[in-house]
N, C-alpha and C positions, 0 to 999 in steps of 0.2 A: 332542329337537331341540337344535341347537348352542347356542342362547341359554339353554337350561336347564342347561348343563354348562360354566360358566365355569372357567378355570384355577384351581387351588387358591390361595386367598388373595384373589383378585380381588373376590369377592363381599363381602368384609369391608371393602374400602376405602370410606371415606366422605369426600366432599369437602364441607366444612361452611362455607366462607367465604361470607358474605352479599354480598361485593363482586363475585364473578365473574359474568360475564354477557356477552351479545353486545355491549352498548354499550361496556363497558370494554375488551373485547378489540378492538373495532373502533377505539377511540381509539388504542391501541398500534399496531394494524395500519396506520392512516392515517399515523402518524408514520414508521413503517418504510417505508411506500410512497413517502415522499419521500426518505428517506436511502439506502435500499438501491440504487435505480437509479444514484445518483451513485457509490456505492462500486463497483458492478459496472462501469460505464463507465470510470471512472478506472483500475480494475485492468486492464481490457483494453487501455486506452491505454498503460499502463506496459509491457505485453508488446510492443506495437508499437514503443514508444520504444527498446526494447532491440535492435531490428533483426533480426526473424525472417528477412528476405530475405538477410541476411548470415550466418545460422546462429549469431547471437550470443544470441538469446533462448533461455531455458531454460523448458520442454523444447524440444529441437531439432525433433523430428519429432512433430507432433500430429495427423497424418492429416487427416481431413475437418474437424477442429476448427480448422484453420489459419485465422487471420484475414486479411482483405485487407491487404496490406502497402503502405506508401507512405513517401515520404521524410519522416521526422519533422522538423517545422519547427524551425529554429534561431532563430526570432523568435516571440514575445517571449522574452527570455532567461530569464524566470521561469516558462515554461510547464510544464516538468517539476516544478519546485518546487511549483507549484500543484496539478497533477493528482495527484502522489504524496502530497503533504501532505494533500489531501482524502481520498485512498484510505485512508491509514493513520490519519489523525486521526479521520475519521468512523467508520471501522471500530472504533476503540476507544471512541468516544463512544456508539455505539449498543449497546454490550454491556449496560448496564442496561435499555435498551429491549427487547432480545432476551430477556433473562431474565424481564422482566415479562410479555412476550407469551407465553412458554412457561408461566409460572405461570398465566396467565389461561386457557389452553386445555388444561392438563394433564388434566382429566377426559376430554377428547375422546380422548386418547391411550390411555385404559384402557377405552374402551367395549367391550362384548361383546354380540353377535358383532362382530368388527372391520369387517364389511361386510354390508350387507343388500341391495345392488343394485349394478349396474355403476357407477352414478354415485358411490356411496359407496366402491367399490373405487378408482376414479380419485382421489377426494379423499384417501383414506388413503395411496395411493402418493405423491401430491404432498406430503402433510403429512410423510411420512417423509423424502422427499428434501430438503424445505426445512429441516426441523429438523436432520436429520443433517448436511446440507451447511453450514448456517450455523455450527453448533457446531464442525465440523471446520475450517472456514476461520478462525474466531476463534482456536481453540486453536493451530493451526499458525502463524497470522500473528503472534500474541503471542510464541510461542516463537522465531520467526525474528527478531523485533525484539530479543529478548534474546540472540540467538546461542546458543540452547539447543536443539540438535538431538537431543533424547532419543528422538525417534520412529524413528530409524534408517533413514529413507528420504529421497529427494530432496525438499526442501521445495518447490522450484519446480515439479517435475513433479506432485507430489501437490496442491499448491495450485491449479495451473492446471486439472487435471481435476476436482478437487473443486469448483472454481468453476462449471464447466459443469453438474455434477450439481445444484448449488444453483440456478443460473439456470433450468434446466429445471423444477425443482420450484417455484420462485418464480413463473415466468410462468404455469404451469398452475394453481397455487393461486390466484393473483390472478384468473385468468379464471373459476374456479369460484366464488370467494367474493366477488368485488367487488360484485355486486348485493346480496347479503345484508349486506355491510359498510355499504353506503350506507343501506339500510333501518334498520339498527341505529343508525347515527349520527343519523338523523332521529328516532329513537324518544325521545330525551332531549335536553335542552338542556345544552350544555357550561357555559354561564354559570350556569344553575340548579344544576348539580352542584358548581360551584366555590363556590357559596354555601351548600351543604348541610352541616350539621354532622354529627358522628358520631352524635349522638343521633337525628337525623332521617333517617339513612341506612337505606334499606330495600332488600331484594333486588329484582332485576329479575324480570319475569314468567318463568315456566318456559318453556324453549325446547326445540326439537326436538333440538339438539345435546347437551343434557345439561350445559351449562356452569353453569346456575343450580342451586344446591343445593336439593333439595326440603325439607330440614329444616335450615336454616342456623343457625349459632351467632349470638349477638349480635355486632354489629360492634365491633371494637377500633380501627378506623380508618375514616375516611370515604373516599369515592372521591377527593375533592380531596387528602386526605392521601396516598393511593397515588400520585396524579399528581405531587404535590410530592416524594415520596421518589424516584420514578423520574427526574423531571426534575432534581432536585438531584444525583442520582448521575451523570447524564450531564454536568452542568455541572462537577462535581468532577473527573471523568475528563478533561474538556477542560482545566481549569486545570492538572492535574498532568502533562499530556502535550503540550499545544499549543506550549509553549515550544521544543520541539525543531525545530519548523518555522518558527514566527514569529521566535524569537530575541529579541535585545535584552533589555529589562527583564523580559520574560515568562519568560526562562530560569531565573530564580531560583526560580520556583514549580514548575518541572517536575522534581519530586523523583523521578519514576519513570523518568527517562531512563536507558537501559542503559549509556551511556558517561559519565554524570555531567553536572553543570552547569558544570564548569570543566575546562579542559584545560591548565592552567598559565598562565604569564605570557608576554607579548610578542606579536609579530606572528603567530607560528604557533599561537596559542591558538584552535584550532577542531578539530572532530571528526576522529578518525583511525579508520578501519575496519580497516585492515590495516597493521601496523607493518613496518618494514624487517626486523626480526628474524623475524617470522612469515613474511615473503616470502623469507627467506634471502638477503637482498641482501648481497653482499660489499662492505664500505665501500671496499676498495682499488679497486674498479671505478668508484667514483663520484668519485675524486680526480683528480689531474692526468692520469691515463691515459684518462679518459673522452673519448670522441669520439661525435659524432652522425653517423650514416650516413643519407644521403638517396638513396633508390633509385627506379627507375622512369623515369629520364631516359636520355639517350644513354649515360651512364656514371655509376657511383656517385660521389657527392660526400661527402667526409668533412670535417666542420667541428669545430674545437676550440672551447674557450670564448672565446678571443680573437676568432676569426672570427665567432662568434655575437654577441658583444658589439658588434662593429663594424657589425652590421646594424641597420636602424631598429628601435627599441624602442617598444612600444605598451603603455600602461597602461589598464586598464579594470576597473570594478567589476562583478563577476559572481557570481551564486549558484552553489553546487554542491549538488546534492541526491542523496540515496541512496534505494534501494528500501525501506530500513527506516523511512523517513519523516522523517529529520532533514535539515535543510538549513541553509546559512549563506551569507552574502554577504561576500565578501572583495575586496580590491583586488589585481589580478594584473598583473605586468609580464613581458613576454617578446617573442618574435618572432612575427609573424603567420604562421599556417600557409600562407596564400596566398603570402607572400614566400618561405617555404621551398620551396613547390611550384615557384615560378619559378626559385629557385636550383638545384633538381634538374633543371630542363629540361622540366618538364611543368606549365605555368602554369594549365591548366584541366583538372585531373584529374577522373575520374569517381568516384573514391573514394581512400581512403588507408588503409593498414594500419600501425598504430603498434605497435611491439614494445618490450617492457620488458626490463630487465636481469634481472627475475624469470624464472626458467627453468621453473618448475613451476606447475601449476594452470590455472584458467580465466581468470586475470587478466594473463597475460603478453603479451596482444595484444588489440587492438580495431580494428574497421574503422569508418571515418568516411565518411559520405555526401558527395557533391559540395557540397551546400549548406552542410554543416558545415565542410568544409575552407576554402571560399571566404568564409565569414562574416568580415567585417573585424575582429570581436572574438574570433575563434578563435585561441588562442595556444599556442605552446610556451612555457610560463611557467618563469622561473628565480627570480622573486622574488614574495613575497606581503606586502602591507602594508608595503612599503618594505624588507623584509629578505629574505635568501636563504631559499629553502625549507629547512625542516628535512629531515633524512634520512627521517623517518617520513612527511613530506608529499610525498616524491618527489624530493628533491635527487639529482642536479643539475638535472633538468628534468621537467616533467609537462605533460600536456595539460589545457587548460581550454577548453571550447566552450559557448556559450550553449545552454541548454535540453537539454543532454546528460545522461543518467543518470550519476551519479558513478562507477559501476563502469567506464565507458568513458573516463573522464578519466585515462588511463593514467599511472602514476607510474614514475619511474626509466627514462625513455625512452632506448632505445638506438638505434632506427632508425625511419624513416618511409618507407614505400614508396608512392609516388603511382602509382595505376593508371589506365589508360585508361577502364575501366568499373568 
């Protein structure tokens, strides 16, 4: 029979930890059951915020996996900062939890035969999807934060489809395992375990899933010790990374930030994802020759710096947040996009296409929704924190819109076309 002929070496594997068991696994699972839905929902919201209906979200064509699109709100201004900060922040914080959960169930991954019934086949498939999916999402997500694309394929496409593989595995696994998880949690008292010393730690009762070792070694750590190590690891990751979203005094502790904790001195001291050099911006085009074109009205309107400076200026404190999880709040000064739409001759546009002096890549234009254009705090900004924008921050002008993903806050603006729809 199949069970009498395991693969070479598998029969010699012995899992000897006295801590593994349904209760400890269920504790880790219950924590992930709280965190993972938040990571999933905020990740999908990030895709919607990028504007799939405008073809700006990557991947562009996702077939029947396309999400319902709607106008991404421009109120409150910190909305995208919150959703993307939670997505990246919790995604990093849960790494110790995921590793602990995998450690707790690793005997289950090596059971032989791999399936004894249709139910066990479905369970094994869901387990492979959830384990493979979560590891793939964590690895590609961390590499994306570091701008290290060693995997050789589109991060956005792979991360999106990988997310759906994980979601399918997660939902099916929860449906299969939730009743057993609840029973396991009720089998022991968390308070009692937190009071149990290493010397008093005993294995759980043998279980049908084979998580409990039949001949365990003596404990080298109590269960409360394991929970402390995993919880402490999650807290440490939070301390080392949360500063990129929270900012302020917390930034000094965020030593793992891919772009460092300091960006120089002065008003332009905040994150730069794409420099003028990497965008191949010709400094000559940003000098006295620069003109802003307003399109979409009865005829094109061309404005120089003096004409723009003569228009009403608006100053507002707004966050800017990026898909990599960093965000910052700065004080911006410029001309309202609504005023520019009126100057172009289309005061109530359906959308606007902003084009950059950057001529190559996916960042040379972005499309804004009607509510984003007409938001009274949406600006074509010329100054930040009382000083002119630096060239790397988009001089001579950049877009800043409340709750807009940073990638669409186009830098080095050359033209804005206000459209009817």
